[in-house]
C-alpha positions, 0 to 999 in steps of 0.5 A: 380753840386751835392748837396754835393758839395754845402753842402761842399761849404757852410760849408767852407764858414761858418767855414772859414776853410777847416779842420773844414768844413771837420769835420762838414760834416764828410769827409776828408779835401782832399775830401772837397777840391777836391769836391770844386775844381770840383765845381769851374771848373764847375762854371768857377771861384774860390770861395775861396781865399786860400792865407791866413790862413782862407778861405775867399769868393771871389766875385764869392763865395759871389755871389754863397753862398745864391744860394747854401743855397737856393738850399740846403734848397729847397732840404731839403724842398722836403724831408720834404714835402714827409715826412709829407705826408708819416708820416716820418720826415727826415733831419738834426737838429743842437742843441747848448748847453752851454759849461762846463756842462752836461745838462741832460734834453736836453739829455733826449729830444734828446734821446726821439726825436731820438727814435721817428724820427730816420731818422733825423740826430742830431748834438750837438755843445758846445759854449758860449752863445753869439755865440750860440745866433748868430748861432740861428739868422744866421740859423746855429743852430736850437735850443740852450740852453743858459745863457742870461741876456735877457728873449727873445734875440732879434728876437728869441723865448725863453722858460725860464728854470730858473732865479736866482740872482747873489751872491758873494761867499767868504771863512770864515773870509773874510771881506765881511761876516761881512757886512749886505748887499753887493753891487757891489761897495763893491765887486770892492774893491777886485779882482774878479773871474768869468765866461768869456765874452760871458756868460750869468752870466758875461753879467749880471755882466758887465752890472750892473757894467757899469750902475754904472760906476764901473770897477772891477778888473777881476783877474781870469776867468774860464768856470766852476762854480766848478773852480771858487769856488775852486779859491775863497775858496783859497782866491785868489778872490771873486767869482761871481756866481749864487745862485744855483752855490754857494749853492753847495759850502756852506760848504766852501763858504758863498754866499752873494746876491749882493743887487744892481744887480736885473737883474737875470741870465737866462737859456733859450731854444732859437729858430727862425724857426719852419717851419720844422716838425723836429724842431717842434717835437724837440721843443715839446720833449724839452718842455716836458723834461724841464717842467716835473719832475726834472731829475737826474742832473750832479753834476756840474749843480746846481739847486736852493736850496729850497726857493732860487732864482726865480724859476717857473714851468719851472725851471730845472738847471742853467748853464752859459757857458764858451769859445768856445768848441767841437762838437759831432754828432749822426746820425741814429745809436744811437751809432754814434758819 
């Protein structure tokens, strides 16, 4: 029995798919299948039910999973213990990032960390906020940058990067521009275009509507703020965005603060466990990247305009993610993908 076989077993169990597991561990699907078959022969039992489209654990597989995870964790701890004594940090960290936007400060943190600790393999995963939060809770992610309606998601530590109010964005001549104040009930008279479920901004909007018993018509959904603004500018629906997202489109849309939604949309770094020396170092680099001087930002990631939104010393950019996405990996070689 080899550690790599246990690694492949855990990957298939978590991904519930041999192809995705193979991508995760960077070998061919046939290689993963062969190693797991060998492990099953050594254990004398099948670990997966392969009769369906998804790979589901058998009773034996369920019994083996936590022991496999424990064995991998013990092997990792061994390397970390030696690394601390020799002043060398090794291992692997998996970082989550909201989908649909280039987050420059996070990339700065990863680059600085990689230069300081090239022996740590870094994986970067894009997804929506709900799945990223669950990934951190479940231990499949070490650190994640998420959009959320809660400053500190239950059971996790968090660093709030920015906090902003929701706005309705409409084109010139829209009836809402004639009102002195706009409420959720006013918005519900029109079709809405907004982020999909599972994103921080959408969670804030849905919770506010539910609290008032309002059921708006979500006519259109998009994961990128620019796409939402484009649809609203064409008169198809009223856009629900954050203040800074709408500010970039002020030349063609009027942003109206939704008066009765006081809960802000937040962007936050979240983590659960800092026992790993590598994780502590990455968190330190992340804090410096997000709290230092404002770096150059990608055009699709908006920061609040001066005087708008609730912005503290940790403010950087507000991004609220979209649907499940892609994965990129970088190992010891900076050019590795």
